[in-house]
Structure formats: C-alpha cells, structure tokens
N, C-alpha and C positions, 0 to 999 in steps of 0.2 A: 699514530702520535709514540710519544719516546717514554716507555714508563721506568720508573725506579727499581733498579735490583736490589737495591737496600732496603727499603719498606716493604715491596711488592704492592704497594697502593698506589703511588706517586706516580703523576707524568711531569714530564721536565714541560713546564709552559713559560716561564719565565727565563730573559737571559738579563742579569747584571753584569755589567761590565764584560769580562772576560769568563763568564761561569753561565751553566743550566743551571738553574736550581729547581727541586723537587716541591712541587707543591704543597707537600702532607709533610717529610720530612726534613724541610731544608737541606738536602744533602747538594752538592755543588759536583757540577763537571766540569773540569778546567777547557778553554777554547783555547787553542795555542796557537796562533799562526794563524789562525782560519779554519786550526782543526778542531773538529768536536772527540776529545779526547775519552773514550769509555773505559778503556781497558789500558791502562797506561802500564801494568805491568806485566803484558804480552807485546810490548811497542818492538823488542829487538831482536829475540828469537821465539819463537813459536816450534811447537813438533809438529809441526807441518810443511814448513819451510824454512830456513835459511835467511835473514833479512837481506846478506849479499849478494843475494841471487840475482835479485832486482835491478841491481846495477847493472850485470849483464844482458838482462832481458833491454834495459835500455838501449843499451849499445847497437844488439841484435834484431828491434821489433820491425824497423825500415828496413830489413836487408833479407830476413830468414826467410825462404821461401813457404817455409810452412808455415810460421806464425804471419806474413801477407795476408796467403791464399788463408786460411780459415777465419782472417778480420773479415774479410772480401766476405767467405761465407755467413756468417754472422750478421751481419751487415746485412745480408739479402732475406735473412732469416728474420730480422726485426722488419724490416718492407712489408712481410709479406702477414706479421701475424701483431705487430703492434704501435698502437696509434703515436705518431710525431708528439704529444701531446699529454702520454701517459709521463706520470711520476715514476722515474726510475731508479733504482740502485743497481749497479755492479757488484757484487760482492768477492770479497777476493782480488781484486781491479787490480793489483801489482801498481805499474805505473800508470793506470791509467788509459792508455792505448790505446784499450778497443771502447771505452768511453767517449774518449777524443773523435775519434773515427764517426761515432754514432752522432755528436754532435754537429760535425763536420757537413754530417747530411739530415739533417733537418730536426731530430731529438732537441728537446729546449727544455725540460728538466732531468737532469741526470744528476746521481750523486754516486761517490766511491768510496767504498764499505772496502779498508785494509786492516791487517793486524799492526803493520810495519810504517812507520812513519817514513821511511825514506821514500816510501812507496809514494804516499800522501804529498811529501815534496814534488817529487813528480808531475803527479796529476795538479798541483797547483803552477806547477810552469805552463802546462798543459791548456791551462786555463778554467778549471773544473771549478767551480764555486762552492758544491755541497760536499765536504769531506768527511769523513767521520772514521776513526780509529776504534776498532774494535772486534772482538771474537765473534764468528756466528754462533760458537757453540754458547754465548751466555748472551743472546742477543738482547739489545733495551728497546727496541721496536714492535709495534702490533699493529699492526694492519693499519700499515703507515703508508704504503708501496701500490702500486699499481703493476707494475713489472718489477722483477727479479734475472739480475743474468748474472749468471754462474760458470766461468769460463775456464775448467780442468783445472776445477778446485775441488769437488768432490771427493778425487782419488785421492787427495791429502788428509782426507779425516777420519782417522780411527773409526769413528761412530756415524755412520753415515746416517743413521736412520735417525738419529737427533737433528743431525743439519737437515734433514728435508722436515722434518718436524718443523724448525725455524724457520724455514724459507716459507711455508705455508703459515708458521703466526705473523710471520711480515707482511703477506698479502693483504689487501684489501679482497671482497668477497669478488670473486670476476675476476680476479687478477691470475697474472701468467707470469710463467718463471720459462726461462731457456739456460740449457745446462749444456754444457758438453765436458765430453772425459774421454780418457783414453780408452780403446776397445782392445780386448780379446787375453784373458789371460796367457792365453798361448803366445802370447807376442811378449810377456814380460823377458826383461833382461835386465845386465846391469843399470842401462840409462835410466830403469823406471826406479832403481834405488837413492841414484845418486840424485834423481828429482825428488825425493823422499815421497814417492808415489806408496800408498797402502793395497792399492787393487788397480787391475783395467777389468772393464765391464764386458758385460753382454748387450746386444740389446732388449730383449726380455727380462732380464734383470735388473735394467736401469727402470722399464717401464713397470714391473712389481713393487719396485721399493717407492716410488711415489704414488700408485693406486693404492697400497697401502695408508698411504697417508693424506689420503682425502684427493688426489688430486686427478683429474681429466687427463687422459692423453689426446693430444692434438697433432704431434708429428714424434715419430721415434726411428730413425735411421741412423745406422755406420755412413760415414765419407769418408774420404780419402782413402776409396780402395784403390788407388793405381799404385801407392805408394808401399802396397802388401809384400811384395815380394824384395824391398829394400828392405821394412822392418822383420820380415822373417829372419832376412841375412843377417841383418843388427845381433837379431838375439842368441845367431847361431856364432858368430865370430866374439860378442860380449856377451857372455851366458856372466848369470849372478852366481857367483860361485862363494860370494858371504867376504872376498876378499877384497874391501873398499880403501884405498890408500889415496890421500890428498892430491896426488897429481889427477885420479879421476875426475875430479872437481872444473879442471883447467880447460879453459878451451872448450866447453860442454856443450855450445851452440855452433859452434867451426862447423861451417862445412864448405868444402873445395867449392872456391865460384864458379866455376865449369857445372858442378853436380847441381850447385842452387839453381844456377838458371836455368837447366834441362828440367827440373821438378819444379820449377815454379810455374814454366811453361806446360809440362803435363797437369798438374794439380788444376791450373785456369780451366783448362779443358773442360776438366772432368765437372770441376765446381758447378759454371755455366750450364754443362749438360744438363746436371742434377735441379738446378734452379729451371730449368728449362720445361725436364717433363716431371719434375715434382715427384718421383716414387722414391720408395725407402729401401736401403739396402739392408742387407743383414751382419755383411762382412766388409770392415775399410781398418785405417789405421786410428778412426774418432765416431762417435758418438754424438750426436745431437738430439735433443731433447725438448718439446716445447710443450707444456702441460698448463692447467686451468685450475685455480681453486674453485 
C-alpha cells in the first residue's frame, strides 16, 4: 500500500481525476502525465545525482559495453530468482532501460521509481505504465511489492542503512531484492566522484548491511572480474585529487569503439560462464546481491 507521509496514518486508496487522496487526512498527491509525484521538491536536483546525467545515459545505454553486459546479467539473475508475475519496482531506475529489458523478456507487472522527472519521461517512451517520482529515503510504499530492483543506486546514498531499511519496508513478506553496486574501495578514482558515488563496496560488507536489516542472503558475488586491470589502470591515471572541473563531466561515458567492442566480447564470455557455473566471486568491478525478506 501507499501510505500518507503527512498524517502518517492514512493510505492512498482513492484517485480523483489527477490526484491520489489520503483516506484519513485528505492530503493529495498529484498525477501528472501519468507520473505519480510524491516528492516534487527533489525532482530536478538530488544530492545523489544530477538529472542531466540521465540524458547521457539514454544515449549510451544501448552502446556501452558495461551497460549492455550488466543489463544481460541482471536479466539472467531475474530469470533464476524472480517469478515473471511478481509485482516489481526498479528504484532509481534512471531512464527505465533495465525495466524495459525485463518487460521485453516476459515480466508483466513492472513499476519504475525515480526521483528525476526526466527519467520518468524516458520510461514513458519505453511503454512502462507505472511510474512513481519519489525519494527512497522518504518512501511512501509499505509491503507493496514482491520484488525490488536497485542497480548501481545504493552507492549514491549517504545513509545506506536507512535505504536498506526502506527497501525492507517496501517488500511483502517473502519478497526479494536484487541489488548491484560498484566493488572495492581500492578501485576508487575520479570517475567515482564524477558519478556522485559515496563509496564502493566489498561483498562481505554488503552482505552484513542487508543481514543487519533482516534480509536472508540468497546470492552475493562480484562480477566483471575480467576488467579489473582496466579499472585499476583507470584509478592510476585518473586519481581522485579532489580537483573536479566542469570538463571532467564531458563525454563521461565515451569509450573508444574498438575498446568498447573488445570488452563487450570479453564480458559476454565472463557473464555466460558465471551464468552456467553459478559460483560466487570475491573480486570484480561490481557486486550483485540477491536477498529475501
């Protein structure tokens, strides 16, 4: 259900024209162009990321080797752990690109949650019907979803403990969450600062965070092991010296086409081997976690 954060007791049951109305205090939530807008004050700029990055993402999502192979790996993980009839929300969905991929592969009840309205505009173009503008740290959902997906979002949040608590709150009993984050503090570079990261995680650190908030771990593994040398080289030549300039944000996702092609081939082999063997890695460029409430 969606509960009213103004009176902390009511729920949004009724829709009157372009608004949801609290059954207790009458507080109204605007529905604009099909978007349910819970936190309009955060819709343009948020401490975790600026909205303009989503325009860059939309351009590169079908081209960039990392984005393409990560999306395939996430979809394969859903196939193993999630029923295609589950009520699913992707939090911090960006443009909704991963949700679109899930829909195209048979997942029927997909919602996207994004604090930035331009991300929800992209999701609308992708045909995703259920679109919520909200901030996870102030989530209006209580035991509402069977599955929560959150892909490279947690590292943008200062209070990750509260974020995990709110994921737990949003899930029905027995619900699952699938989360990806960047791995290893020792890989930290200027690119992390440009991407508004707060931290990079270790596998055991991420497991402890979710276990401390009531979750059972179903899978925890690093992935993208094969690009560790590339990421470490990036850290060496692009150290975070605290001196960030506006030009650092230009072409932040650009990769030379030949390198892009090569690493897409390499990562596709790695992901397919991981998929077949179903074993866990301690080291890699990223971490995937599957948990159950």
